[in-house]
Each structure stands twice: as structure tokens, then as C-alpha cells.
C-alpha positions in Angstrom: 19.0 30.0 -2.3 22.9 30.6 -2.2 25.3 31.4 0.4 27.9 32.3 -2.4 26.7 33.4 -5.8 29.4 32.6 -8.4 30.0 33.7 -11.8 30.0 31.2 -14.9 33.1 29.9 -15.9 33.9 28.3 -19.5 36.5 26.9 -20.9 38.9 23.6 -20.2 41.1 23.5 -17.4 44.3 21.7 -17.5 44.3 21.1 -13.7 40.9 19.9 -12.5 41.8 20.7 -8.9 41.5 23.9 -10.1 38.0 23.8 -10.6 36.7 24.1 -7.0 38.4 27.5 -7.2 34.8 28.2 -8.1 33.4 26.5 -5.5 35.1 27.9 -2.2 34.9 26.0 1.0 31.8 26.9 2.7 29.5 27.3 -0.7 26.1 25.9 0.3 22.8 25.1 -1.4 19.8 23.9 -0.6 15.9 22.8 -1.9 13.0 21.3 -1.4 11.2 18.7 -3.2 7.6 19.4 -3.5 4.7 16.5 -4.4 1.7 17.9 -6.0 2.4 21.3 -4.0 3.4 20.1 -1.0 6.6 20.1 0.8 8.0 16.3 1.3 12.1 16.4 0.9 14.4 18.8 2.0 18.4 18.4 1.0 21.5 20.5 1.5 25.3 20.3 0.1 28.2 22.5 1.5 31.8 22.0 0.6 33.8 21.0 3.4 37.8 21.4 4.4 39.3 19.0 1.9 40.2 16.2 3.8 43.5 15.1 1.4 45.2 17.3 -1.2 44.1 14.7 -4.0 40.1 14.9 -2.1 37.4 17.4 -2.1 34.8 17.0 0.6 31.2 17.4 0.7 28.6 17.0 3.2 24.6 16.4 2.1 21.7 16.9 4.6 18.7 14.8 4.0 15.5 15.2 5.4 12.2 13.4 4.3 8.7 14.0 5.6 7.0 10.3 5.3 3.7 11.8 6.5 3.5 14.3 3.4 3.7 11.8 1.4 1.2 10.0 3.6 3.4 6.6 4.7 4.1 6.3 8.8 7.9 7.3 10.4 7.4 10.8 10.8 10.7 13.2 9.6 13.6 10.5 8.6 17.3 12.1 8.3 20.2 11.5 7.5 23.9 13.2 6.8 26.1 11.6 4.2 30.0 13.1 3.7 31.2 12.0 0.2 35.3 12.4 -0.2 36.0 12.5 -4.0 38.6 13.2 -6.5 38.7 16.6 -7.9 36.8 15.0 -11.0 33.9 13.9 -8.9 34.8 9.9 -8.7 34.2 8.9 -5.1 36.7 7.2 -2.8 34.9 7.4 0.1 31.1 7.7 1.4 30.2 7.8 5.5 26.1 7.8 5.6 24.8 8.1 9.1 21.2 7.9 10.0 19.4 6.5 12.8 20.3 2.9 11.5 23.6 3.7 12.8 26.9 4.1 9.9 27.1 2.4 6.7 30.5 3.3 4.8 31.7 3.1 1.3 35.1 2.8 0.2 36.1 2.9 -3.5 39.4 1.3 -5.7 39.7 0.5 -9.2 37.3 -1.9 -10.2 35.7 -2.5 -6.4 33.1 -0.8 -4.3 33.7 -2.3 -0.7 30.6 -1.8 2.0 30.5 -1.9 5.5 26.8 -1.9 6.3 25.3 -0.5 9.7 25.4 -3.9 11.3 29.1 -4.7 11.0 28.5 -7.0 7.5 30.8 -6.2 4.5 30.3 -6.7 1.0 32.8 -6.6 -1.3 31.4 -5.9 -5.4 32.8 -5.3 -8.7 32.3 -2.3 -10.1 32.8 -0.9 -13.9 34.6 2.7 -13.4 32.5 5.2 -11.9 32.1 9.0 -12.7 30.3 9.9 -9.3 28.0 9.0 -6.9 24.2 9.8 -6.5 22.2 10.2 -3.4 18.2 9.6 -3.4 16.4 12.4 -2.7 19.5 15.0 -2.9 19.0 17.7 -5.8 21.3 19.5 -3.7 24.2 17.7 -4.7 23.2 17.5 -7.8 23.8 21.7 -7.8 27.2 21.0 -6.8 27.9 18.2 -9.6 26.5 20.1 -12.5 28.4 23.5 -11.6 31.8 20.8 -11.3 30.9 19.3 -14.9 30.0 22.3 -16.7 33.3 24.2 -15.5 35.2 21.0 -16.9 33.1 20.8 -20.2 31.8 17.8 -19.2 28.3 18.5 -20.5 26.4 17.2 -22.1 27.4 13.9 -21.3 26.5 10.3 -20.6 28.5 9.2 -17.1 28.6 5.8 -14.9 27.1 6.7 -11.6 26.9 4.8 -8.5 24.1 4.3 -6.3 24.6 3.6 -2.8 20.9 3.0 -1.5 21.1 0.2 -4.0 24.7 -0.8 -4.7 24.7 -0.7 -8.2 26.0 1.4 -11.2 24.0 3.0 -13.8 24.3 5.0 -17.0 23.2 8.5 -16.4 22.8 11.3 -19.0 22.7 14.9 -18.8 21.6 16.4 -22.3 20.5 19.7 -23.4 16.9 21.0 -23.1 16.1 24.4 -24.2 18.4 26.5 -21.9 18.7 23.5 -19.3 19.5 20.0 -18.6 17.5 17.2 -19.3 18.9 13.8 -17.5 18.1 10.0 -18.9 15.6 9.7 -15.7 13.3 12.3 -16.9 14.8 15.4 -14.7 14.5 18.8 -16.4 17.1 20.9 -14.3 17.0 24.8 -15.1 20.0 27.3 -14.1 19.9 30.8 -13.2 22.2 33.7 -14.8 25.1 32.7 -12.2 25.3 28.8 -13.5 23.8 27.3 -10.3 20.8 25.0 -10.4 17.7 26.6 -9.7 15.1 24.4 -9.9 14.2 20.6 -10.9 10.9 19.5 -12.8 9.6 15.5 -12.9 6.9 15.3 -14.8 3.9 18.2 -13.6 3.5 16.7 -9.9 6.8 17.3 -9.0 9.0 20.2 -8.7 12.1 20.8 -6.7 13.1 24.4 -5.9 15.4 26.4 -3.8 15.3 27.6 -0.1 17.0 29.1 2.7 21.0 27.4 2.4 21.6 27.8 6.6 22.3 23.4 7.1 20.6 22.1 9.9 22.3 21.1 13.2 20.7 17.8 14.1 21.5 16.2 17.5 19.5 13.1 16.8 19.0 10.9 13.7 15.7 9.2 15.8 12.4 9.0 14.1 10.2 11.9 15.2 7.2 11.3 17.4 4.8 12.5 14.3 5.6 8.6 13.8 2.5 8.4 16.9 4.5 6.2 18.9 5.3 5.7 22.3 8.4 4.4 24.2 6.4 2.4 26.5 4.5 1.2 23.5 8.0 0.0 21.6 9.4 -2.3 24.5 9.9 -6.1 23.1 7.6 -8.6 24.7 8.8 -10.6 27.2 6.8 -14.0 26.3 8.7 -16.6 24.1 12.7 -17.1 23.5 15.1 -16.4 21.1 16.3 -19.5 19.0 18.9 -19.6 16.6 20.0 -21.1 13.2 22.8 -21.6 11.1 22.8 -20.8 7.1 25.8 -20.5 5.0 28.1 -20.2 8.0 25.7 -17.3 9.4 23.6 -16.8 12.7 19.5 -16.2 12.1 17.7 -15.1 15.2 14.0 -16.2 15.5 11.6 -15.9 18.2 9.6 -19.2 19.7 6.6 -18.9 21.4 5.5 -22.6 22.7 2.4 -23.1 25.2 2.5 -25.8 27.7 1.2 -28.7 25.6 1.0 -27.1 22.0 -1.5 -28.5 19.9 0.1 -27.1 16.9 3.3 -25.0 15.4 2.8 -22.2 13.2 5.5 -20.8 11.1 4.6 -16.9 10.3 6.5 -15.3 7.4 5.8 -11.3 6.9 5.5 -9.2 4.3 7.3 -7.1 2.2 10.4 -4.9 3.7 12.7 -5.1 6.7 11.3 -6.9 10.0 12.5 -8.0 13.4 11.5 -11.4 14.7 9.1 -9.3 17.2 7.1 -7.9 13.5 8.8 -4.0 14.2 9.4 -2.8 10.9 10.8 0.8 11.5 7.9 3.0 12.9 5.6 0.4 12.3 4.5 -2.5 14.6 3.0 -5.0 12.2 1.3 -6.9 15.1 2.8 -10.4 14.7 4.0 -10.5 18.1 -0.2 -9.9 19.5 -0.6 -12.7 17.0 1.7 -15.1 18.3 0.7 -14.5 22.5 -3.3 -14.6 21.0 -2.4 -17.6 19.1 -0.2 -19.4 22.4 -3.2 -18.4 24.4 -5.4 -21.5 22.3 -2.2 -23.6 22.6 -0.7 -22.6 19.3 3.0 -22.2 19.4 5.2 -20.1 17.0 8.1 -19.2 15.0 9.2 -15.2 14.0 12.2 -14.5 12.8 14.4 -11.9 12.1 15.0 -11.0 7.9 18.5 -10.9 7.7 19.8 -7.2 8.0 17.1 -7.1 10.9 17.3 -7.5 14.9 19.9 -9.6 15.5 20.5 -11.0 12.1 23.5 -9.5 10.1 22.9 -9.5 6.1 24.6 -12.7 4.5 26.4 -12.4 1.1 22.9 -13.9 -1.3 20.7 -11.3 0.4 22.7 -7.8 -0.5 20.8 -8.2 -3.9 17.4 -9.0 -3.4 16.6 -12.0 -4.5 13.0 -13.7 -3.6 14.2 -17.3 -4.4 16.9 -16.3 -1.4 13.8 -15.1 0.7 12.2 -18.5 0.0 15.6 -20.6 1.6 15.9 -18.6 4.5 12.0 -19.5 5.0 12.9 -23.0 4.5 15.8 -23.0 7.0 13.0 -21.9 9.7 10.1 -24.3 8.6 12.8 -27.4 9.1 13.9 -25.9 12.5 10.4 -26.0 13.4 9.5 -29.1 12.1 12.7 -30.5 14.1 11.8 -29.0 17.5 7.8 -29.7 17.1 7.1 -32.5 19.6 6.1 -36.1 17.7 2.4 -35.9 16.1 2.0 -31.9 16.4 1.0 -30.6 13.1 3.5 -27.5 11.6 1.2 -25.0 9.4 2.8 -22.4 7.7 1.4 -18.7 7.4 2.2 -15.5 5.3 0.9 -12.1 5.4 0.7 -10.1 2.3 4.2 -11.1 0.0 4.8 -13.6 2.9 1.7 -15.4 2.0 3.3 -16.4 -1.8 6.3 -17.8 0.4 4.1 -19.7 2.7 2.1 -20.9 -0.4 5.8 -22.1 -2.0 7.0 -24.1 1.1 3.0 -25.9 1.4 3.8 -26.9 -2.4 7.1 -28.3 -1.8 7.2 -29.7 1.8 5.4 -33.4 3.3 5.5 -32.2 6.8 3.5 -29.3 6.5 0.0 -29.8 8.0 -1.8 -26.9 6.7 -1.5 -23.1 5.1 -2.7 -20.0 6.5 -3.1 -16.9 3.7 -3.5 -13.6 5.6 -4.2 -10.6 3.1 -2.1 -12.2 0.0 -2.7 -11.4 -3.4 -4.0 -13.8 -5.7 -3.4 -11.5 -8.9 0.6 -11.4 -10.5 2.7 -9.0 -8.6 2.4 -5.8 -11.3 -1.6 -6.2 -10.9 -1.7 -5.2 -7.4 1.3 -2.5 -8.1 -0.2 -0.9 -10.5 -3.2 -0.7 -7.8 -0.9 0.6 -5.5 0.2 3.2 -7.9 -3.0 4.5 -8.6 -3.9 4.7 -4.9 -0.9 6.6 -4.4 -1.7 9.0 -6.9 -4.8 9.7 -5.5 -3.4 10.2 -1.8 -0.8 12.4 -3.1 -3.2 14.1 -5.3 -1.0 13.4 -8.5 -1.9 14.3 -12.3 -3.4 11.7 -14.5 -0.9 12.5 -16.6 1.7 11.8 -13.7 -0.4 8.4 -12.6 -0.5 7.1 -16.3 3.5 7.7 -16.7 3.9 5.6 -13.6 1.7 2.9 -14.9 3.6 3.4 -18.6 6.8 2.7 -16.6 5.6 0.0 -14.4 4.6 -2.2 -17.3 7.8 -1.6 -19.3 9.5 -3.0 -16.2 7.5 -6.4 -16.0 7.4 -7.1 -19.8 11.0 -6.6 -19.7 11.2 -8.9 -16.6 8.9 -11.5 -18.8 11.0 -11.6 -21.8 13.3 -13.7 -20.4 16.3 -11.4 -21.2 16.9 -9.6 -17.8 20.6 -8.4 -18.5 19.8 -5.0 -19.9 16.8 -3.0 -19.1 14.9 -1.5 -21.5 15.3 2.1 -21.4 17.4 4.3 -19.3 14.6 5.4 -17.1 14.3 1.6 -15.5 17.8 1.4 -14.6 17.6 2.3 -11.4 15.1 -0.9 -11.0 17.4 -3.5 -13.1 18.7 -4.7 -9.3 15.5 -6.0 -8.2 15.3 -8.1 -11.6 15.8 -11.1 -9.4 13.5 -10.3 -6.9 10.1 -9.6 -9.1 11.6 -12.2 -11.6 11.0 -14.4 -8.3 7.8 -13.2 -7.4 6.7 -13.5 -11.3 7.5 -17.4 -11.2 6.2 -18.6 -7.9 2.6 -16.8 -8.0 -0.3 -18.4 -6.5 -2.0 -19.3 -9.8 1.5 -21.4 -9.8 2.1 -22.6 -6.7 -1.4 -23.5 -4.7 -3.1 -25.8 -7.3 -0.4 -27.7 -6.0 -1.0 -27.9 -2.1 -2.8 -30.8 -0.6 -3.2 -29.7 2.8 -5.9 -27.7 4.1 -5.7 -23.4 3.7 -7.1 -20.4 5.3 -7.4 -17.4 3.8 -7.7 -14.4 6.1 -8.6 -10.6 4.4 -9.8 -7.5 6.1 -12.2 -5.7 4.1 -10.5 -2.2 4.7 -7.3 -3.7 2.7 -6.2 -0.9 0.4 -3.3 -2.4 -0.2 -4.6 -6.0 -1.3 -8.2 -5.6 -2.1 -10.1 -8.4 0.0 -11.6 -10.0 -3.7 -8.1 -11.3 -3.9 -9.0 -13.8 -1.1 -11.9 -15.4 -3.5 -9.7 -15.4 -5.9 -7.0 -17.3 -3.8 -9.9 -20.1 -2.7 -11.0 -20.7 -6.5 -7.2 -22.2 -7.1 -7.9 -24.9 -4.5 -10.7 -27.6 -4.1 -13.7 -26.8 -2.2 -13.3 -28.9 0.7 -9.4 -27.4 1.0 -10.4 -23.6 1.4 -11.7 -22.1 4.3 -12.4 -18.3 3.7 -13.0 -15.2 6.3 -12.9 -12.0 5.1 -13.1 -9.7 8.4 -15.1 -6.6 8.8 -13.7 -3.2 9.7 -9.9 -4.4 9.3 -7.2 -3.1 7.2 -4.3 -4.9 5.7 -2.7 -5.1 8.9 -6.2 -6.6 10.4 -6.7 -4.0 12.4 -9.3 -1.6 13.0 -9.5 0.9 10.4 -12.3 4.3 9.7 -13.5 4.2 6.4 -11.0 7.0 5.1 -8.0 4.6 5.5 -4.5 5.4 4.3 -1.0 3.8 5.1 0.2 6.9 7.1 -1.8 5.4 10.2 0.2 2.2 10.1 2.5 4.1 11.9 -0.2 4.7 15.2 0.9 1.7 17.6 -2.0 2.3 19.7 -4.0 0.1 16.9 -3.7 -3.5 17.7 -4.2 -6.6 15.8 -7.9 -7.6 16.2 -7.9 -10.6 18.3 -10.8 -12.1 15.9 -7.8 -13.3 13.8 -6.5 -15.7 16.3 -9.5 -16.8 17.5 -10.8 -17.9 13.8 -7.8 -19.0 13.0 -7.2 -21.2 16.3 -10.9 -22.6 15.3 -9.5 -23.8 11.8 -6.7 -25.4 12.8 -8.8 -27.3 15.4 -11.5 -28.4 12.7 -9.5 -28.5 9.8 -5.8 -29.4 10.7 -6.1 -31.6 14.3 -7.1 -35.2 13.7 -10.3 -36.0 14.6 -10.7 -36.7 18.3 -8.0 -34.9 19.8 -10.0 -32.0 20.8 -10.3 -28.4 20.4 -7.8 -25.3 20.7 -8.5 -23.9 24.0 
């Protein structure tokens, strides 16, 4: 596991710069994370040449095999350079991945971040002891070595998480011959005092591996994502449009057939995607849907989520907020209403989580003539997440105790969110999720049970019967919130959450297969619904 085996040193040091004499330049450690026995994540950490007399440098390599986690995307890689003071307090962090380079600069009480798209964010923070990276136990190995030599263990630390731009308390307490973290990580050490392994419950094991660091020449996603270059080209149909919001430019894609009968604003589901419906390794199929609708005389607008495509992050979108996501969609709805010819109805359509936003807009805008919900949940978000946790546990062959642990943490999280006091999470293990309080709190406050009864326009509810993320029974539950004469429900046989043809043994990993296309039946049905339920009588059918 180690290129250098170093003796344990005890006692305090008057000069913390000397601590690093026990971690010579070139010292390297490496680990792999196994989920239910399957190696899925690897990390390496190596001490490099000091960038300055008062700084120490650690480089971390990370590789996640999303296929082993039943997720699309193949191998995802990143290299992170951490420049820190000898006591581990960070001064600069640079993260390079397929998306580009993000840089974090630390000064007393502040973190200034430059994201991969050039957006900058300046945040006030408490004093930081060190920075932690997701999926990087190799970095923890070096940290615990320094903390132990400097007699700082056991202890509680203020830790910065670059992945979520937040600071959380992180404790390391003695547990037998090892350490137990406040996040439930049980760490064991070898006779030389180095980290030998980590266990998280009974289904996640982290163990040492060869310490030869990788020599990656590219951070692009691997071909295991089942993509083909010829299939990732953006469609020529339509034109880019832009709007201004809070002084920032947001970009969308307008598809406008000749003599349009109606227009649809399409609001995508969770996660980042651009105005072509591309979300990393996954083609969500939205561009195909817009082209198919256009063949029926129905125009549409798709838009980048802030941070995707040409649209940069805005200051109010750096911290996830469902209210801000609704405001962005409202801005695009206002633009579509402005552009639509007089007398041409405007419909809002939302896929999955986007359906909740669409329902809110339909309930609060008199300019909306119809609402289309695609694979949208009626049940509260925590119920849907609980079902997804159970499904993931089955996919990954996790133990029953691991499943129950995750469900218990989810329940605690949402009990806290519903309590009304969201100032601090109820337990240390939930601290990494505290930054999502505005997002999940917004989902709770605007759930369909609250907004749909206020809708007074025709509503189309579409679902695939092989949807494993949001069960198709949710469609009937949504219809039950509406007067019978407003709701039209269609369950498509053989289609999954993306409305693509799916086999019996469906899992989320196949979402990355770009050979699969959204079923044309979906656009045909929507166009027929628009003609019958939305267009004024006598205006003709959608061709």
C-alpha cells in the first residue's frame, strides 16, 4: 500500500513545519472503495514539492466507476491540488476534471471560488482546519498522520467541503485501536501508524491498493458510457435565444414551426442539463421531443440550467434553492408568452422534478393554457427518495441494515426540514446535507398536493409503466387532485422514466445508452391532447 513505511512519532512539536519530515516528498498512499464487495472508487494522494516555504502541497487523484454503481457515465476522473499551511489549513485548491478547472482561494474568513465556467463566488466562512474531498480516503490517510503526530487526535475540526461549498464540524474520536468519525467512518491503522482501512456500515469497505499514481492524459468520460461521437452532435433544428435575469444572460433553444398551433415551455428534471437536454453522459431526449412536437405544429422552448451549456452560474444558484429554480422557469415562461403570436396558447410541461415547477407555474400564471406532467411524482419527495434508496440498495446488493440506516437518515433529515427550524441539522451525520435545506424545503412547500388543486386549465399526465424512479401509480394520484374534466392520463407500456423503450430488467445505468431514443408515441399523444383539450374548438387539429 505504501511507497514509504514511516514510523509512528509521538509527542508535540514546537514548529509544525517539522511535522512534514515524517511525510517526505513523494510519499504516496492509495485506496479503493468497495460497495457490497464491488470495487467502485479509487483514490491516490501524494506529497509534492513545497510551493512556498510556508505551504505544503498534496495532489489527489480520484476515479469513480459509475457503472459499478449502476449509474451512466463510465469512469469519471479528477485531479485535485491542495496547497495548505503545515497545520493543514488550506490556502488554494485546484480541481481539474472533464468539465474544466475550478479554483478555491482561502483567506481568513473567506473563500473565493472560480468555477469551471468562469463564474466567481465569494463566501464568508468560519476558521477552517482542513478541506475534505468526496471519495478521497487517500487524502484522509495523510491528514490523520499529521493530526496524530501533532497530538490533535482525538478532536473536532471545522472542515471545508469544496463539493458543496460548505463548512461542517467533523470529529475523530477513539474507537478501540482506531478512529470513528462523526460521519460514521471507522478507521483502522497499521503498526506504522498509517491508515490501513475504513468501514462505513457493513456494506462499504475501503482498503489499501497499489500506490502507483495514474498518468491520465484525458479527463473525458470513457466509452463505457455507451456514447458515440456521431450521436452527441447538437441538433440543427431551432435557434438559440437569450434572456436577462438579475444582470446575467440565460440561454435557451426556441423551436418554432411555420404557423405554430401552440407553444410548450419544457422544464427538465433534477440535475444539470443544457438547452439540448444533454446531462453529462445522458441524453434526456428533450431535443427529440421538441423536434417531434414541431412536426405537429407545436413550438417549444428548452433552456440551460444555470451552470450548464452557455449559461453561467448566478449568485443565487450557487447554493441550491428550489425557489430560485422556479424563478428561472418563470423568466422563461414570461419570454415565451412575449414571443408567442397572439391567440396561440402557451403550455408548461415538466419532466420528473420539473413537473413540480410546471405545476406551480400553471397555478400562478393566467397566461398558461395547459399543463403537461411527464413522470412527475405526486407523493412527497421524501417518500419518493425512500423508494429510490430501497431500489438502489437492491441494485447494489447492500445489506438490509445498510438500507435501514439510509432510510433512517432520510427520515431524520426531512423531520428536521419540516420542523421549521433549519438553522442547524439534528445530527453530525446529516451536516453534509445541510446546504440542501433550501432545495428540499422548497420541494416540500410546493409539492403537487398544494399546487395542483389551484390549477384551472387542462392537465395531461404521462408516465411509463417501467419507470423505476417514479412509479407509474403516481400518475393516477396526480389526477385525483384535479377535477375529472381537466385531467387526461396516459400510461405508456414498455417506457421508462425517460420515456424510452426499456427491457424488464431496467436500471439507471442504461440511461447512458444514447442509442435509445424517446418514443415518438409521447409527442403524438401530447399533440393530440393539445388539439382536443387546449386549442379552441374549430381551430383545427395539430398535424
